[in-house]
C-alpha positions as CSV (number, residue, x, y, z in Angstrom):
1,M,-40.1,-10.7,6.6
2,N,-37.1,-10.7,4.6
3,F,-37.9,-13.0,1.8
4,F,-41.4,-11.4,1.4
5,F,-39.5,-7.8,0.8
6,A,-37.4,-9.3,-1.8
7,M,-40.4,-10.6,-4.0
8,M,-42.4,-7.6,-3.7
9,M,-38.9,-5.8,-4.8
10,I,-38.5,-8.6,-7.9
11,Y,-42.2,-7.9,-8.6
12,Y,-41.7,-4.0,-8.7
13,T,-37.9,-4.0,-10.5
14,F,-39.5,-6.0,-14.0
15,S,-42.7,-4.7,-14.0
16,Q,-41.0,-1.1,-14.4
17,V,-38.4,-2.7,-16.8
18,E,-41.5,-4.0,-18.6
19,K,-43.0,-0.9,-18.9
20,H,-39.3,0.9,-20.0
21,Y,-38.9,-2.1,-22.3
22,E,-42.8,-2.0,-24.1
23,N,-42.2,-3.4,-27.8
24,K,-38.9,-3.8,-27.1
25,E,-38.8,-7.3,-25.6
26,S,-35.7,-8.9,-27.7
27,E,-33.5,-5.5,-26.1
28,M,-34.9,-6.5,-23.0
29,A,-33.9,-9.9,-23.4
30,T,-30.7,-8.7,-24.4
31,M,-30.5,-7.1,-21.6
32,L,-31.4,-9.8,-18.8
33,L,-28.8,-12.6,-20.6
34,F,-25.8,-9.3,-20.3
35,N,-26.6,-8.4,-16.9
36,A,-26.6,-12.2,-16.2
37,V,-23.5,-13.4,-17.9
38,A,-22.4,-9.9,-15.9
39,G,-23.5,-11.1,-12.6
40,I,-21.5,-13.9,-13.1
41,I,-18.2,-13.0,-14.2
42,Y,-18.2,-10.2,-11.7
43,G,-19.9,-12.7,-8.7
44,W,-16.9,-15.1,-9.9
45,L,-13.9,-12.3,-9.8
46,A,-15.9,-11.2,-6.2
47,N,-16.2,-15.0,-4.6
48,E,-19.9,-14.4,-4.3
49,Y,-21.7,-17.1,-6.2
50,M,-25.0,-16.1,-5.5
51,V,-25.3,-14.6,-9.3
52,M,-29.0,-14.9,-9.3
53,Q,-30.4,-14.2,-6.3
54,S,-29.6,-10.1,-5.5
55,P,-27.0,-9.3,-7.8
56,F,-29.2,-10.4,-10.5
57,V,-32.1,-8.3,-9.4
58,F,-29.8,-5.4,-8.3
59,S,-28.2,-5.0,-12.2
60,V,-31.8,-4.9,-13.2
61,L,-32.8,-2.4,-10.5
62,Y,-29.6,-0.1,-11.5
63,V,-30.4,0.1,-15.6
64,W,-33.9,1.0,-14.4
65,T,-33.1,4.0,-11.7
66,K,-30.5,4.9,-14.8
67,L,-33.1,5.0,-17.1
68,V,-35.9,6.8,-14.9
69,P,-33.7,8.5,-12.7
70,D,-35.7,11.5,-10.9
71,L,-38.9,9.2,-10.2
72,T,-39.8,9.9,-6.4
73,M,-40.0,6.8,-4.3
74,Q,-40.8,5.6,-0.6
75,I,-39.2,3.3,0.9
76,Y,-40.2,3.0,4.7
77,G,-42.0,6.5,4.7
78,M,-38.5,8.2,3.3
79,P,-38.4,10.0,0.2
80,V,-35.8,8.7,-2.3
81,Q,-35.3,9.4,-6.2
82,S,-35.5,6.2,-8.2
83,G,-31.4,7.2,-9.2
84,N,-30.4,6.7,-5.6
85,L,-32.5,3.7,-4.9
86,P,-29.9,0.7,-5.5
87,W,-27.6,3.0,-3.0
88,A,-30.1,3.5,-0.3
89,L,-30.7,-0.3,-0.7
90,I,-27.6,-1.6,-0.1
91,A,-27.4,1.3,3.1
92,F,-30.3,-0.8,4.6
93,H,-28.6,-3.9,3.5
94,L,-25.8,-2.8,5.4
95,F,-28.0,-1.1,8.4
96,T,-29.5,-4.8,9.0
97,G,-26.2,-6.5,9.1
98,G,-26.0,-7.5,5.7
99,N,-22.9,-8.3,3.4
100,P,-22.9,-5.3,0.1
101,F,-20.7,-7.2,-2.1
102,S,-23.4,-9.2,-3.4
103,D,-25.3,-6.2,-4.2
104,L,-22.5,-4.1,-5.7
105,V,-21.9,-7.2,-7.8
106,G,-25.3,-7.0,-9.3
107,V,-24.6,-2.9,-9.3
108,A,-21.2,-3.4,-11.6
109,A,-23.1,-5.6,-13.5
110,G,-25.6,-2.8,-14.5
111,H,-23.4,-0.5,-14.6
112,T,-21.4,-2.1,-17.2
113,Y,-24.7,-3.0,-19.6
114,Y,-25.5,0.9,-18.8
115,Y,-22.0,2.1,-19.9
116,L,-22.0,-0.2,-22.7
117,K,-25.3,0.5,-24.2
118,H,-26.3,4.3,-23.9
119,V,-23.2,6.4,-22.2
120,L,-20.3,5.2,-24.8
121,P,-22.5,5.2,-27.6
122,E,-23.4,9.0,-27.0
123,S,-19.7,10.2,-25.7
124,H,-17.6,8.2,-28.0
125,G,-19.8,6.8,-30.9
126,Y,-19.0,3.4,-29.6
127,N,-22.0,0.8,-30.4
128,L,-20.7,-2.5,-28.9
129,L,-23.6,-3.6,-27.2
130,N,-26.4,-3.9,-30.1
131,T,-29.4,-6.5,-29.8
132,P,-28.0,-9.6,-32.3
133,N,-30.1,-10.7,-35.0
134,W,-31.0,-14.2,-33.6
135,M,-32.6,-12.7,-30.2
136,D,-35.0,-10.8,-32.4
137,N,-36.0,-13.6,-34.7
138,L,-36.1,-15.9,-31.4
139,I,-38.1,-13.3,-29.7
140,K,-40.5,-12.7,-32.9
141,R,-41.1,-16.7,-33.3
142,L,-41.8,-17.0,-29.9
143,K,-44.1,-14.2,-29.5
144,V,-46.1,-16.1,-33.1
145,W,-45.5,-18.8,-31.0
146,A,-47.4,-17.2,-27.6
147,E,-50.2,-15.7,-29.5
148,G,-51.3,-19.2,-31.9
149,E,-51.1,-17.3,-35.4
150,Q,-49.5,-20.4,-36.6
151,P,-50.9,-23.6,-36.3
152,R,-48.9,-25.5,-33.8
153,R,-47.4,-28.9,-35.0
154,V,-46.4,-31.5,-32.5
155,F,-45.3,-34.9,-34.3
156,G,-47.6,-34.6,-36.9
157,I,-50.6,-33.7,-34.8
158,N,-52.7,-30.8,-35.3
159,N,-54.2,-28.5,-32.2
160,D,-56.9,-30.3,-32.5
161,G,-55.5,-33.7,-32.0
162,A,-56.2,-35.1,-35.5
163,N,-53.8,-36.7,-38.1
164,A,-52.1,-33.8,-39.8
165,N,-51.4,-34.2,-43.6
166,V,-47.8,-34.7,-43.8
167,G,-47.2,-34.8,-47.6
168,R,-47.3,-37.2,-50.5
169,W,-46.5,-40.7,-48.3
170,Q,-50.0,-40.0,-46.2
171,Q,-51.6,-39.0,-49.5
172,N,-50.6,-42.5,-51.1
173,R,-52.0,-44.3,-48.4
174,G,-55.3,-42.7,-48.3
175,G,-54.9,-40.5,-45.9
176,N,-56.0,-41.4,-42.3
């Protein structure tokens, strides 16, 4: 039952985050990378080493709930505002005998991202967390590759399996 609930939560969280970051894929990738690294660091500081399970999902969930705080949701039949969702899930985890520290590591990582990306630029004018150019270029290249707009050549073979024209050497041989 716990595994099923975790899978549903992961699916719901990431589908909602994808909706919010639609057409801003490089910004979402930066958020995911930052939250993973921050979760590893905070997990190391808190001696919680399950950094890619609950803390990572909670960090992404926390960012989403800060971006969309007024959505009313149902958890086991109880209405909860999305801004309070991480705290309600931590309370459920605590009531069922779980350890809340891994969830709090995720909340700390998500809050660090949200503070650096949204609060600090608005309150003090410091923009410390920009999406790097290499991330923009990587996402653009991955989108082009995934959409198939350019022919993909691997080891001199076209997509149809025929030999690719690799330049003057092959032309001097008379092709092949």
